[in-house]
C-alpha positions in Angstrom: -93.3 58.6 -71.1 -94.8 59.1 -67.6 -97.3 61.7 -68.7 -97.8 62.8 -65.1 -97.9 59.3 -63.7 -95.2 58.0 -61.3 -93.7 55.0 -63.0 -92.0 52.1 -61.3 -90.1 49.6 -63.4 -89.1 46.0 -63.0 -87.4 43.9 -65.7 -88.2 40.5 -64.2 -91.3 38.9 -62.8 -90.1 38.1 -59.3 -88.7 41.7 -59.0 -92.1 43.0 -60.2 -94.0 41.1 -57.6 -91.7 42.3 -54.9 -91.9 45.9 -56.1 -95.7 45.7 -56.2 -95.8 44.3 -52.6 -93.6 47.1 -51.4 -95.1 50.0 -53.3 -98.7 49.0 -53.8 -99.1 50.7 -57.2 -102.5 51.7 -58.5 -102.0 49.8 -61.8 -99.6 47.2 -63.3 -98.6 47.0 -66.9 -97.4 43.4 -67.2 -95.2 42.1 -69.9 -96.0 38.4 -70.5 -92.5 37.4 -71.8 -90.2 37.9 -68.8 -86.8 36.3 -68.2 -87.5 34.5 -64.9 -91.2 33.8 -64.3 -93.5 34.8 -67.1 -96.0 37.6 -66.6 -98.9 35.2 -66.2 -97.2 33.5 -63.2 -96.3 36.9 -61.8 -100.0 38.0 -62.2 -101.2 34.8 -60.5 -98.9 35.6 -57.5 -100.2 39.1 -57.3 -103.9 38.0 -57.5 -103.3 35.3 -54.9 -102.3 38.0 -52.3 -105.2 39.7 -50.5 -103.0 42.8 -50.2 -102.3 43.0 -53.9 -105.3 41.3 -55.6 -107.2 44.6 -56.0 -104.5 46.1 -58.3 -105.5 45.9 -61.9 -103.0 44.1 -64.1 -103.0 44.9 -67.8 -101.2 42.4 -70.0 -98.9 44.4 -72.4 -97.5 41.8 -74.8 -96.4 40.9 -78.3 -98.4 37.7 -77.9 -101.2 38.8 -80.3 -102.4 35.6 -81.8 -106.0 34.4 -81.8 -106.8 33.4 -78.2 -104.0 35.3 -76.5 -106.3 37.9 -75.0 -108.6 35.3 -73.6 -105.6 33.4 -72.2 -104.3 36.4 -70.4 -107.7 37.3 -69.0 -108.3 33.7 -67.9 -104.9 33.8 -66.1 -106.0 36.8 -64.0 -105.1 39.9 -66.1 -107.8 42.6 -66.0 -107.0 44.0 -69.4 -104.9 43.3 -72.5 -103.0 45.4 -74.9 -101.1 43.9 -77.9 -97.7 45.4 -78.9 -97.1 47.6 -80.7 -99.6 49.7 -78.8 -100.5 53.3 -79.8 -99.7 55.9 -77.2 -103.3 57.1 -77.1 -104.6 53.6 -76.6 -102.2 53.0 -73.8 -103.0 56.3 -72.0 -106.8 55.8 -72.5 -106.6 52.2 -71.1 -104.5 53.4 -68.1 -106.9 56.3 -67.4 -110.0 54.0 -67.6 -108.5 51.5 -65.2 -107.3 54.1 -62.7 -110.8 55.8 -62.7 -112.3 52.4 -61.7 -109.8 51.4 -59.1 -110.2 51.7 -55.4 -107.0 51.0 -53.5 -107.4 48.5 -50.6 -106.4 51.2 -48.1 -109.2 53.4 -49.3 -111.8 50.6 -49.4 -111.4 49.8 -45.7 
């Protein structure tokens, strides 16, 4: 379901951080429950890098209990979507974040 977007995929946190560093995507949908480092640790690593910190990270997670949204935002995520997510909600969120993102290369 790329809907016109180029989609890159990583199934582990460390791989995702490496792909982000190499590809400099405009947006990251971050699963919080990953097999190696969790998505919050991966997000912290991304946000700690001056070359990657500008990339919006949206937590996309089954963690939908009271306080989970706030926990993800406090950990550095820029947005939060609870699974299962409606296709329209996902596409609207992606479009909103992309409209408000200026890549580091364009900002300099």
